[in-house]
C-alpha positions, 0 to 999 in steps of 0.5 A: 140043559139050561146049565150046559148052556151057561157053562157053554157061554161062560169063557175064562182068560189068564192074563199078566199085568204088563204095565199100571200106569194112572188109571188103566192097566195093561194086560196080555192075554193069550187066546188059543195061542194069539197074544192079546194086549188089553187096557183095563180101567184099575176101577174094574178090577177088584185089588190092587195090582202090580205089574207081573200080577196074574188076573183072569177075566171071566165073560159071561153073556157079553160082560167081562169081570175081572178077578184076581189070582192071590199070588204067594208073596201077597199072602205071605205078607198078610200073614206078617202083618197079622203077627 
């Protein structure tokens, strides 16, 4: 029962980076068909992002954590650097 309650408190939302300016990224999230634009400090996002990148936010017990979704281009660039 405890595990179910923990999962019920977890909210995941996928967003697209619209603008990166200074130390702020404006990210567009859609939740239940409603668009929300959120200004996120870059220090809260654990990777280097550019406009058009996809990130997701996880909200657990009132705390929002941002994570990155690796794009195919980023993976290919890393492979080329290793060679």
